[in-house]
TORVEX-464430 format. One line per 2 residues: number of its first residue (from 1); their letters; for each residue x, y, z of N, C-alpha, C, O. Coordinates in Angstrom, 2 decimals. Each point is the difference from the previous one (the first is absolute). Example, Ala and Ser with C-alpha at 12.3 -4.5 7.8 and 13.67 -1.06 7.14 Angstrom:
2
1) AS) 13.19 -5.69 7.80 -0.89 1.19 0.00 0.90 1.20 0.00 1.04 -0.02 0.66 | -1.39 1.07 -1.38 0.82 1.19 0.06 -0.77 1.09 0.73 0.51 1.11 0.17 .
//
This chain:
212
1) XX) 46.90 27.16 10.74 -0.32 -0.79 1.18 1.18 -0.94 0.34 0.63 -0.57 -0.89 | -0.37 0.45 2.18 1.07 -0.87 0.43 -0.38 -1.46 -0.24 -1.16 -0.39 0.15 .
3) XX) 2.17 -0.42 -0.51 -0.24 -1.42 -0.27 -0.51 -0.73 1.25 -0.88 -0.86 -0.08 | 1.44 1.22 1.23 -0.44 -0.66 1.23 -1.47 0.30 0.30 -0.75 -0.89 0.40 .
5) XX) 0.35 2.13 -0.60 -1.39 0.39 0.24 -0.95 -0.79 -0.90 -1.05 -0.47 0.44 | 1.43 0.32 -1.72 -0.83 -0.74 -0.94 -0.10 -1.47 0.41 -1.08 -0.59 -0.06 .
7) XX) 2.19 -0.01 0.46 -0.01 -1.39 0.45 -0.91 -0.19 1.20 -0.75 -0.98 0.08 | 0.82 1.94 0.86 -0.84 -0.10 1.20 -1.48 0.11 -0.35 -0.83 -0.71 0.56 .
9) XX) 0.51 1.62 -1.48 -1.40 0.17 -0.40 -0.56 -1.27 -0.64 -1.10 -0.44 0.33 | 1.87 -0.14 -1.25 -0.46 -1.22 -0.67 -0.07 -1.17 0.98 -0.92 -0.82 -0.07 .
11) XX) 1.86 0.74 0.98 0.02 -1.10 0.96 -1.17 0.09 0.97 -0.65 -1.00 0.28 | 0.39 2.19 0.22 -1.13 0.18 0.92 -1.33 -0.26 -0.71 -0.92 -0.62 0.54 .
13) XX) 0.84 1.11 -1.80 -1.21 -0.27 -0.77 -0.19 -1.49 -0.25 -1.11 -0.51 0.07 | 2.21 -0.20 -0.37 -0.07 -1.44 -0.20 -0.44 -0.74 1.24 -0.77 -0.96 -0.07 .
15) XX) 1.27 1.40 1.23 -0.42 -0.61 1.26 -1.49 0.21 0.26 -0.69 -0.89 0.48 | 0.22 2.10 -0.82 -1.43 0.27 0.16 -0.85 -0.89 -0.88 -1.03 -0.53 0.43 .
17) XX) 1.46 0.36 -1.69 -0.74 -0.88 -0.92 0.07 -1.46 0.46 -0.97 -0.74 -0.14 | 2.11 0.34 0.69 0.14 -1.36 0.51 -0.98 -0.26 1.13 -0.63 -1.06 0.06 .
19) XX) 0.50 2.02 0.84 -0.95 -0.14 1.10 -1.44 -0.07 -0.53 -0.81 -0.79 0.48 | 0.51 1.63 -1.49 -1.34 0.00 -0.59 -0.31 -1.36 -0.63 -1.08 -0.54 0.20 .
21) XX) 2.03 0.00 -0.97 -0.20 -1.31 -0.62 -0.16 -1.09 1.05 -0.79 -0.93 -0.18 | 1.54 1.05 1.26 -0.11 -0.98 1.08 -1.40 0.02 0.62 -0.59 -1.05 0.27 .
23) XX) 0.07 2.25 -0.05 -1.35 0.14 0.57 -1.05 -0.59 -0.94 -0.90 -0.72 0.43 | 1.03 1.04 -1.73 -0.94 -0.55 -0.99 0.10 -1.53 -0.03 -1.02 -0.69 -0.10 .
25) XX) 2.24 0.17 0.18 0.19 -1.45 0.02 -0.67 -0.65 1.20 -0.62 -1.06 -0.13 | 0.73 1.68 1.28 -0.63 -0.53 1.21 -1.52 -0.01 -0.15 -0.67 -0.95 0.40 .
27) XX) 0.12 2.03 -0.97 -1.45 0.07 -0.21 -0.46 -1.10 -0.96 -1.01 -0.67 0.24 | 1.76 0.48 -1.33 -0.36 -1.05 -0.96 0.12 -1.39 0.62 -0.82 -0.88 -0.27 .
29) XX) 1.85 0.67 1.09 0.15 -1.28 0.67 -1.17 -0.27 0.93 -0.52 -1.12 0.06 | 0.10 2.15 0.67 -1.15 -0.14 0.90 -1.26 -0.37 -0.77 -0.76 -0.87 0.42 .
31) XX) 0.55 1.53 -1.57 -1.17 -0.31 -0.82 0.07 -1.42 -0.57 -1.00 -0.71 -0.06 | 2.20 0.32 -0.36 0.17 -1.35 -0.55 -0.29 -1.06 1.06 -0.67 -0.99 -0.28 .
33) XX) 1.18 1.21 1.49 -0.24 -0.96 1.08 -1.48 -0.08 0.36 -0.53 -1.07 0.27 | -0.13 2.23 -0.26 -1.43 0.03 0.31 -0.79 -0.78 -1.05 -0.87 -0.80 0.33 .
35) XX) 1.19 1.04 -1.61 -0.72 -0.68 -1.08 0.20 -1.51 0.09 -0.96 -0.76 -0.13 | 2.19 0.34 0.34 0.29 -1.44 0.07 -0.68 -0.65 1.20 -0.57 -1.08 -0.12 .
37) XX) 0.64 1.74 1.27 -0.62 -0.56 1.21 -1.52 -0.04 -0.14 -0.65 -0.96 0.41 | 0.08 2.02 -0.99 -1.46 0.07 -0.14 -0.49 -1.09 -0.93 -0.98 -0.69 0.30 .
39) XX) 1.65 0.52 -1.44 -0.40 -1.03 -0.96 0.13 -1.38 0.64 -0.89 -0.84 -0.14 | 1.99 0.60 0.83 0.21 -1.30 0.65 -1.11 -0.30 1.00 -0.57 -1.09 0.00 .
41) XX) 0.27 2.07 0.86 -1.01 -0.22 1.05 -1.38 -0.23 -0.60 -0.73 -0.89 0.45 | 0.37 1.67 -1.46 -1.33 -0.14 -0.61 -0.15 -1.34 -0.71 -1.04 -0.65 0.10 .
43) XX) 2.07 0.24 -0.82 -0.07 -1.27 -0.73 0.05 -1.19 0.96 -0.73 -0.97 -0.19 | 1.56 1.05 1.21 0.10 -1.10 0.95 -1.33 -0.22 0.72 -0.34 -1.13 0.36 .
45) XX) -0.41 2.22 -0.14 -1.28 -0.11 0.69 -1.04 -0.78 -0.80 -0.98 -0.48 0.56 | 1.19 0.36 -1.86 -0.95 -0.73 -0.86 0.21 -1.51 0.06 -0.88 -0.76 -0.41 .
47) XX) 2.02 0.32 0.91 0.30 -1.44 0.14 -0.15 -0.74 -1.33 -0.61 -1.07 -0.07 | 1.18 1.66 -0.99 -0.03 -0.62 -1.33 1.29 -0.78 -0.20 1.09 0.50 0.28 .
49) XX) -1.21 -1.72 -0.75 1.17 -0.83 -0.26 -0.03 -0.51 -1.44 -1.07 -0.32 -0.54 | 2.23 0.26 -0.07 0.10 -0.57 -1.34 -0.17 -1.52 0.09 0.36 -0.62 0.99 .
51) XX) -0.90 0.05 -2.05 -0.16 -1.45 -0.05 1.38 -0.67 0.01 0.93 0.51 -0.62 | -0.80 -1.62 1.32 1.28 -0.75 -0.05 0.30 -0.44 -1.42 -0.90 -0.13 -0.83 .
53) XX) 2.16 -0.08 0.56 0.43 -0.33 -1.36 -0.65 -1.27 -0.52 -0.32 -0.09 -1.19 | 0.10 -0.90 2.08 -0.58 -1.26 -0.47 -1.50 0.06 -0.23 -0.60 -0.97 -0.46 .
55) XX) -0.01 2.14 0.77 -1.44 0.17 -0.21 -0.32 0.94 -1.16 -1.17 0.24 -0.30 | 2.19 0.30 -0.35 -0.22 0.91 -1.11 -0.54 -0.76 -1.21 0.44 -1.12 -0.29 .
57) XX) -1.39 1.74 -0.40 -0.52 -0.60 -1.23 1.01 0.22 -1.12 0.98 0.73 0.16 | -1.22 -1.37 -1.28 0.91 0.15 -1.15 0.06 1.46 -0.45 1.07 0.49 -0.36 .
59) XX) -2.22 0.19 0.37 -0.02 1.42 -0.41 0.75 0.86 1.01 0.73 0.91 -0.39 | -0.90 -1.19 1.67 0.68 0.78 1.04 1.50 -0.22 -0.04 0.76 0.92 0.32 .
61) XX) -0.33 -2.11 -0.69 1.44 -0.29 -0.06 0.70 0.79 -1.10 1.23 0.09 0.00 | -1.98 0.46 -0.93 0.59 0.81 -1.06 0.47 1.35 0.52 0.80 0.68 -0.65 .
63) XX) -1.28 -0.29 1.83 0.37 1.29 0.59 1.28 -0.16 0.82 0.04 -0.80 0.94 | 0.98 1.56 -1.27 1.28 -0.07 0.73 -0.18 0.40 1.46 0.56 -0.64 0.90 .
65) XX) -1.35 1.71 -0.66 -0.11 0.49 1.38 -0.84 -0.93 0.87 0.25 -0.10 1.20 | -1.25 -0.58 -1.77 -0.78 -0.95 0.80 0.87 -1.18 0.42 -0.17 -0.54 1.08 .
67) XX) 1.10 0.16 -1.94 0.94 -1.05 0.38 1.00 0.52 1.04 0.37 -0.72 0.92 | 0.05 1.97 -1.10 0.98 0.57 0.93 -0.57 0.17 1.40 0.68 -0.31 0.98 .
69) XX) -1.92 0.79 -0.88 -0.60 0.28 1.30 -0.85 -1.16 0.53 -0.69 0.16 1.01 | 0.73 -1.29 -1.65 -0.84 -1.14 0.39 0.16 -0.33 1.49 1.11 -0.16 0.49 .
71) XX) -2.25 0.07 0.20 0.00 -0.35 1.41 0.30 1.14 0.95 -0.07 -0.19 1.22 | 0.40 1.37 -1.72 0.36 1.14 0.85 -1.23 0.81 0.39 -1.02 -0.02 -0.68 .
73) XX) 1.16 0.74 1.80 -1.03 0.96 0.40 0.15 1.27 -0.83 1.12 0.41 -0.32 | -2.24 0.21 -0.02 0.02 1.21 -0.83 0.20 1.21 0.92 -0.90 0.37 0.75 .
75) XX) 2.09 0.25 -0.82 0.30 1.12 0.90 0.69 1.18 -0.68 0.21 1.03 0.63 | 0.14 -1.16 -1.92 0.73 1.09 -0.68 -0.77 0.48 -1.23 -0.91 -0.65 -0.49 .
77) XX) 1.32 1.82 0.02 -0.66 0.58 -1.17 0.18 -0.85 -1.24 -0.95 -0.18 -0.76 | 2.14 -0.34 0.53 0.24 -0.84 -1.18 -0.82 -1.28 0.06 -0.49 -0.47 -1.02 .
79) XX) 0.35 -0.10 2.21 -0.85 -1.17 0.15 -1.46 0.34 -0.30 -0.71 -0.79 -0.61 | 0.27 1.98 1.06 -1.37 0.42 -0.25 -0.26 0.15 -1.50 -1.06 -0.38 -0.49 .
81) XX) 2.04 0.93 -0.23 -0.14 0.14 -1.44 -0.13 -1.37 -0.66 -0.84 -0.20 -0.88 | 1.68 -0.73 1.30 -0.03 -1.35 -0.57 -1.34 -0.67 0.27 -0.61 -0.56 -0.91 .
83) XX) 0.15 0.60 2.15 -1.25 -0.67 0.37 -1.18 0.62 -0.74 -0.90 -0.71 -0.46 | 0.91 2.05 0.33 -1.11 0.69 -0.67 -0.06 -0.33 -1.48 -1.07 -0.30 -0.53 .
85) XX) 2.21 0.36 -0.14 0.01 -0.18 -1.46 0.08 -1.45 -0.44 -0.70 -0.42 -0.92 | 1.55 -0.35 1.58 0.27 -1.36 -0.46 -0.93 -1.04 0.60 -0.24 -1.04 -0.61 .
87) XX) -0.30 1.29 1.80 -0.89 -0.98 0.62 -1.47 0.42 -0.14 -0.79 -0.69 -0.63 | 0.44 1.83 1.23 -1.39 0.45 -0.09 -0.37 0.32 -1.44 -1.07 -0.39 -0.47 .
89) XX) 1.95 1.09 -0.24 -0.28 0.36 -1.39 -0.21 -1.22 -0.87 -0.89 -0.02 -0.85 | 1.72 -1.01 1.05 -0.13 -1.23 -0.78 -1.34 -0.67 0.23 -0.66 -0.41 -0.95 .
91) XX) 0.25 0.30 2.22 -1.24 -0.70 0.31 -1.23 0.82 -0.40 -1.02 -0.57 -0.38 | 1.10 1.88 0.46 -1.11 0.83 -0.45 -0.21 -0.15 -1.50 -1.13 -0.11 -0.48 .
93) XX) 2.24 0.11 -0.26 -0.10 -0.15 -1.45 -0.57 -1.36 -0.38 -0.83 -0.11 -0.90 | 1.28 -0.93 1.60 -0.49 -1.35 -0.28 -1.49 -0.12 0.35 -0.76 -0.63 -0.73 .
95) XX) 0.38 1.23 1.83 -1.37 -0.12 0.49 -1.01 0.76 -0.85 -1.09 -0.50 -0.30 | 1.47 1.72 -0.08 -0.96 0.88 -0.69 0.24 0.12 -1.49 -0.69 0.75 -0.69 .
97) XX) 1.69 -1.50 0.17 0.30 0.12 -1.42 0.62 1.33 -0.36 -0.10 0.45 -1.14 | 0.74 0.18 2.11 0.65 1.28 -0.25 -0.90 1.21 0.18 0.45 1.13 -0.20 .
99) XX) -1.71 -1.34 0.58 -0.93 1.13 0.18 0.14 0.57 1.41 0.24 -0.73 0.97 | -0.40 2.03 -0.88 0.09 0.68 1.29 -1.37 0.04 0.67 -1.01 -0.40 -0.57 .
101) XX) 1.01 0.90 1.82 -1.27 0.14 0.74 -0.99 0.85 -0.77 -1.19 -0.32 -0.08 | 1.67 1.42 -0.49 -0.88 0.88 -0.75 -0.56 -0.68 -1.25 -1.17 0.15 -0.33 .
103) XX) 2.02 -0.90 -0.35 -0.44 -0.67 -1.23 -0.99 -1.13 0.28 -0.83 -0.31 -0.85 | 0.91 -0.30 2.02 -0.93 -1.06 0.35 -1.37 0.55 0.39 -0.96 -0.77 0.14 .
105) XX) 0.85 2.07 0.03 -1.28 0.59 0.38 -1.04 -0.09 -1.11 -1.18 -0.16 0.28 | 1.62 0.27 -1.53 -0.95 -0.02 -1.11 -0.72 -1.34 -0.13 -1.23 -0.01 -0.08 .
107) XX) 1.94 -1.13 0.05 -0.72 -1.27 -0.07 -0.86 -0.27 1.24 -1.06 -0.62 -0.10 | 1.51 1.07 1.26 -0.81 -0.18 1.21 -1.31 0.79 -0.12 -1.07 -0.51 0.34 .
109) XX) 1.15 1.74 -0.82 -1.20 0.81 -0.17 -0.94 -0.61 -1.03 -1.22 0.02 0.16 | 1.81 -0.58 -1.22 -0.82 -0.62 -1.03 -0.74 -1.22 0.56 -1.18 -0.19 -0.29 .
111) XX) 1.84 -0.61 1.09 -0.64 -1.16 0.62 -1.08 0.42 0.98 -1.05 -0.63 0.09 | 1.31 1.70 0.64 -0.99 0.49 0.95 -1.27 0.43 -0.74 -1.12 -0.25 0.45 .
113) XX) 1.32 0.90 -1.59 -1.16 0.42 -0.81 -0.74 -1.22 -0.55 -1.23 0.00 -0.05 | 1.95 -1.03 -0.35 -0.63 -1.22 -0.52 -0.79 -0.71 1.09 -1.08 -0.53 -0.26 .
115) XX) 1.61 0.51 1.47 -0.71 -0.64 1.11 -1.29 0.75 0.29 -1.05 -0.61 0.22 | 1.13 1.92 -0.22 -1.20 0.80 0.26 -1.06 -0.25 -1.08 -1.18 -0.11 0.31 .
117) XX) 1.60 0.04 -1.55 -0.93 -0.24 -1.10 -0.58 -1.42 0.08 -1.19 -0.20 -0.24 | 2.03 -0.78 0.59 -0.47 -1.38 0.11 -1.00 -0.16 1.14 -0.99 -0.72 -0.14 .
119) XX) 1.25 1.40 1.26 -0.93 -0.07 1.13 -1.33 0.67 -0.36 -1.07 -0.45 0.41 | 1.16 1.51 -1.17 -1.22 0.70 -0.41 -0.86 -0.86 -0.90 -1.23 0.04 0.08 .
121) XX) 1.87 -0.83 -0.93 -0.73 -0.83 -0.96 -0.15 -1.45 0.46 -0.51 -0.84 -0.73 | 0.97 0.56 1.98 -0.05 -1.38 0.52 0.67 -0.98 -0.96 -0.53 -1.08 -0.29 .
123) XX) 1.71 1.46 -0.19 0.72 -0.84 -0.96 0.53 -1.25 0.68 0.27 -0.01 1.20 | -0.13 -1.05 -1.99 0.43 -1.28 0.55 1.47 0.01 0.40 0.42 -0.79 0.85 .
125) XX) 0.36 1.68 -1.46 1.44 0.01 0.28 0.39 1.01 1.06 1.17 0.38 0.10 | -2.13 0.08 0.71 0.30 1.03 0.99 1.01 -0.50 1.04 0.89 0.75 0.41 .
127) XX) -1.01 -2.01 0.01 0.95 -0.53 1.00 1.41 -0.09 -0.58 0.98 0.30 0.69 | -0.89 -0.69 -1.92 1.31 -0.09 -0.65 0.64 1.38 -0.11 1.20 0.16 0.23 .
129) XX) -2.01 0.83 -0.59 0.51 1.37 -0.10 0.44 0.53 1.36 0.99 0.72 0.10 | -1.74 -1.07 0.95 0.37 0.44 1.35 1.34 -0.61 0.42 0.82 0.65 0.64 .
131) XX) -0.62 -1.90 -1.02 1.27 -0.66 0.32 1.15 0.66 -0.74 1.08 0.20 0.57 | -1.29 0.13 -1.83 1.03 0.70 -0.77 0.31 1.37 0.61 1.15 0.42 0.08 .
133) XX) -2.21 0.27 0.36 0.20 1.31 0.63 0.79 -0.13 1.29 0.88 0.82 0.28 | -1.20 -1.84 0.53 0.72 -0.20 1.26 1.48 -0.28 -0.26 0.86 0.49 0.72 .
135) XX) -0.59 -1.28 -1.75 1.39 -0.31 -0.34 0.73 1.24 -0.50 1.16 0.24 0.35 | -1.85 0.56 -1.18 0.61 1.23 -0.52 0.28 0.99 1.13 1.04 0.66 0.01 .
137) XX) -1.98 -0.55 0.93 0.16 0.93 1.13 1.14 -0.47 0.91 0.78 0.82 0.48 | -0.69 -2.14 -0.24 1.06 -0.53 0.85 1.36 0.22 -0.64 0.96 0.35 0.68 .
139) XX) -0.88 -0.56 -1.99 1.25 0.22 -0.72 0.41 1.46 0.08 1.16 0.32 0.26 | -2.11 0.57 -0.49 0.32 1.43 0.03 0.44 0.45 1.39 0.90 0.82 0.13 .
141) XX) -1.54 -1.36 0.92 0.39 0.34 1.37 1.40 -0.51 0.32 0.79 0.69 0.65 | -0.49 -1.90 -1.12 1.34 -0.56 0.23 1.06 0.83 -0.71 1.06 0.27 0.56 .
143) XX) -1.36 0.13 -1.80 0.94 0.82 -0.75 0.19 1.35 0.69 1.12 0.53 0.04 | -2.20 0.03 0.49 0.10 1.27 0.72 0.93 -0.12 1.20 0.85 0.86 0.22 .
145) XX) -1.01 -1.92 0.56 0.86 -0.20 1.17 1.45 -0.19 -0.43 0.92 0.53 0.63 | -0.72 -1.31 -1.70 1.35 -0.24 -0.48 0.66 1.28 -0.50 1.17 0.25 0.28 .
147) XX) -1.92 0.55 -1.02 0.54 1.26 -0.52 0.30 0.97 1.14 0.99 0.74 -0.06 | -1.85 -0.75 1.09 0.23 0.90 1.14 1.28 -0.38 0.73 0.81 0.87 0.33 .
149) XX) -0.63 -2.17 -0.07 1.22 -0.45 0.68 1.22 0.28 -0.87 1.04 0.44 0.50 | -1.17 -0.69 -1.77 1.12 0.25 -0.91 0.36 1.49 0.00 1.18 0.34 0.01 .
151) XX) -2.18 0.53 -0.01 0.26 1.43 0.02 0.68 0.44 1.28 0.90 0.84 -0.03 | -1.31 -1.40 1.16 0.63 0.37 1.28 1.45 -0.48 0.06 0.87 0.70 0.51 .
153) XX) -0.63 -1.89 -1.04 1.38 -0.51 -0.01 0.89 0.85 -0.90 1.15 0.28 0.35 | -1.67 0.12 -1.49 0.80 0.83 -0.91 0.23 1.39 0.58 1.02 0.63 -0.27 .
155) XX) -1.99 -0.14 1.06 0.21 1.28 0.69 1.14 -0.11 1.00 0.82 0.90 0.13 | -0.78 -2.03 0.59 1.10 -0.23 0.94 1.33 -0.08 -0.74 1.01 0.52 0.47 .
157) XX) -1.03 -1.16 -1.62 1.22 -0.08 -0.81 0.45 1.39 -0.42 1.18 0.34 0.10 | -2.13 0.48 -0.58 0.35 1.36 -0.41 0.57 0.81 1.16 0.95 0.76 -0.18 .
159) XX) -1.53 -0.92 1.37 0.49 0.72 1.17 1.41 -0.45 0.34 0.85 0.81 0.38 | -0.60 -2.12 -0.52 1.34 -0.51 0.29 1.03 0.53 -0.99 1.16 0.20 0.34 .
161) XX) -1.60 0.04 -1.59 0.91 0.55 -1.01 0.39 1.43 0.35 1.14 0.40 -0.24 | -2.07 0.38 0.81 0.34 1.34 0.46 1.08 -0.08 1.09 0.93 0.80 0.02 .
163) XX) -1.08 -1.79 0.87 1.01 -0.19 1.03 1.34 -0.37 -0.58 1.04 0.48 0.46 | -1.05 -1.35 -1.48 1.26 -0.42 -0.63 0.67 1.19 -0.68 1.21 0.17 0.11 .
165) XX) -2.00 0.65 -0.81 0.57 1.18 -0.66 0.55 0.99 1.03 1.04 0.62 -0.22 | -1.74 -0.49 1.35 0.49 0.89 1.05 1.33 -0.50 0.55 0.90 0.79 0.28 .
167) XX) -0.77 -2.11 -0.14 1.26 -0.57 0.47 1.14 0.27 -0.97 1.12 0.32 0.41 | -1.40 -0.44 -1.72 1.01 0.29 -1.01 0.38 1.48 0.04 1.17 0.36 -0.13 .
169) XX) -2.18 0.51 0.30 0.28 1.43 0.09 0.85 0.32 1.22 0.89 0.85 -0.06 | -1.17 -1.52 1.18 0.77 0.23 1.22 1.46 -0.39 -0.21 0.91 0.71 0.44 .
171) XX) -0.67 -1.82 -1.11 1.37 -0.43 -0.28 0.74 1.04 -0.84 1.17 0.30 0.25 | -1.87 0.24 -1.27 0.61 1.03 -0.84 0.34 1.25 0.83 1.04 0.61 -0.21 .
173) XX) -1.93 -0.24 1.15 0.26 1.16 0.85 1.22 -0.25 0.90 0.82 0.90 0.19 | -0.71 -2.09 0.36 1.14 -0.32 0.88 1.32 0.04 -0.78 1.00 0.52 0.49 .
175) XX) -1.02 -1.07 -1.70 1.22 0.03 -0.81 0.39 1.42 -0.38 1.17 0.37 0.04 | -2.19 0.43 -0.40 0.26 1.41 -0.33 0.54 0.76 1.20 0.92 0.81 -0.14 .
177) XX) -1.48 -1.06 1.32 0.47 0.66 1.22 1.44 -0.39 0.31 0.81 0.85 0.38 | -0.48 -2.14 -0.55 1.36 -0.46 0.26 1.00 0.64 -0.96 1.09 0.40 0.40 .
179) XX) -1.49 -0.31 -1.67 0.89 0.61 -1.00 0.24 1.47 0.31 1.13 0.48 -0.06 | -2.20 0.24 0.38 0.15 1.43 0.33 0.83 0.19 1.26 0.78 0.94 0.10 .
181) XX) -0.94 -1.84 0.86 0.78 0.10 1.22 1.49 -0.16 -0.29 0.82 0.76 0.52 | -0.48 -1.75 -1.35 1.41 -0.21 -0.35 0.57 1.20 -0.76 1.11 0.44 0.27 .
183) XX) -1.89 0.08 -1.22 0.46 1.17 -0.77 0.15 1.22 0.89 0.93 0.79 -0.18 | -1.84 -0.63 1.13 0.08 1.16 0.91 1.21 -0.10 0.90 0.68 1.00 0.24 .
185) XX) -0.40 -2.19 0.26 1.19 -0.20 0.84 1.27 0.29 -0.80 0.93 0.64 0.50 | -0.91 -1.13 -1.74 1.16 0.27 -0.86 0.15 1.50 -0.24 1.11 0.53 -0.03 .
187) XX) -2.26 0.15 -0.15 0.05 1.45 -0.19 0.52 0.73 1.22 0.77 0.95 -0.14 | -1.15 -1.38 1.33 0.48 0.62 1.23 1.50 -0.22 0.19 0.73 0.91 0.39 .
189) XX) -0.29 -2.13 -0.69 1.44 -0.29 0.10 0.79 0.90 -0.95 1.03 0.56 0.36 | -1.57 -0.45 -1.60 0.69 0.84 -0.98 0.00 1.46 0.43 0.97 0.72 -0.22 .
191) XX) -2.07 -0.28 0.84 -0.09 1.40 0.42 1.06 0.34 1.04 0.63 1.05 -0.08 | -0.43 -1.94 1.05 0.95 0.30 1.07 1.45 -0.24 -0.42 0.93 0.41 0.69 .
193) XX) -0.75 -1.08 -1.84 1.36 -0.17 -0.52 0.36 1.09 -1.00 1.15 0.11 -0.43 | -2.14 0.70 0.06 0.23 1.07 -0.96 0.40 1.28 0.73 -0.63 0.35 1.00 .
195) XX) 1.66 0.34 -1.46 0.40 1.27 0.65 -1.16 0.99 0.01 -0.75 0.12 -0.97 | 0.61 0.57 2.09 -1.12 0.93 0.16 0.02 1.12 -1.03 -1.04 0.57 -0.31 .
197) XX) 2.20 -0.25 -0.22 0.10 1.12 -0.94 -0.23 -0.41 -1.45 -0.09 0.86 -0.88 | 0.00 -2.18 0.61 -0.12 -0.44 -1.40 -1.39 0.33 -0.53 -1.01 -0.32 0.62 .
199) XX) 0.99 0.96 -1.79 -1.26 0.37 -0.63 -0.45 -1.10 -0.95 0.80 -0.79 -0.48 | -2.13 0.77 0.23 -0.55 -1.00 -0.92 0.07 0.54 -1.43 -0.44 1.12 -0.27 .
201) XX) 1.00 -1.92 -0.64 0.09 0.36 -1.41 0.70 1.34 -0.19 -0.45 0.84 -0.78 | 1.56 -0.66 1.50 0.74 1.24 -0.13 0.69 0.05 -1.35 0.38 -1.04 -0.53 .
203) XX) -0.20 2.24 -0.05 0.71 0.12 -1.29 1.40 -0.57 0.10 0.62 0.03 1.07 | -0.12 -0.57 -2.17 1.30 -0.67 0.00 1.11 0.93 0.42 0.91 -0.40 0.73 .
205) XX) -0.97 1.66 -1.19 1.06 0.94 0.34 -0.03 0.40 1.46 0.99 0.48 0.55 | -2.17 -0.69 0.09 -0.10 0.36 1.41 0.59 -1.08 0.89 0.38 0.26 1.15 .
207) XX) -0.29 -1.49 -1.70 0.54 -1.13 0.76 1.53 -0.02 -0.01 0.63 -0.44 0.96 | -0.04 0.92 -2.08 1.45 -0.07 -0.14 0.66 1.28 0.51 -0.49 1.10 -0.28 .
209) XX) 1.57 -1.23 1.01 0.69 1.21 0.46 0.57 0.76 -1.17 0.46 -0.58 -0.98 | -0.49 1.89 1.10 0.52 0.85 -1.06 1.51 0.12 0.16 0.50 0.39 1.05 .
211) XX) 0.23 -0.73 -2.12 1.47 0.10 0.03 0.43 1.46 -0.10 -0.57 0.79 -0.76 | 1.56 -0.47 1.51 0.51 1.39 -0.04 0.76 0.24 -1.29 0.50 1.10 -0.22 .
//
């Protein structure tokens, strides 16, 4: 095979791959922009704001991100992660002693059974048991709302991470396309500077003129 032909084949193939990488990069960029815009719009619609720095409790001040985002509106995935884990998570743990909504169901059910038994027997402590049940139910409902909001915020954070990864992938595609483009151009230049008759990997004796 002629050297020029081989250079042209590799160069054209490189240009094709460069175009392919460019297209993939554009698709990834589009997905990244969509993810970022979607997360921003959804979070901004909730009108959640971080507490100002001078209103943070001693426990909240231990969180680097709560100090960093103090007083800001919650509009990004990283902010959503911080608010979900460091703010809502902290207060849920303090409020419920670390128990989840599901775990709080057992004591609530037990109190409900005690109230029913006390009412059946006209027990003197029925009002006290009803008050305990109301407090347990209110706590469990509050924890449920907190866990739901925390879950939605973490979902937004996860979606934003997909967008961030897509952006990184797009950058890699653009760099790869640029590299292939440069190599292909170099190959084309070399092809047109190479004599049309020169063969690729020709035997040494075929390259040297035979002495008479």
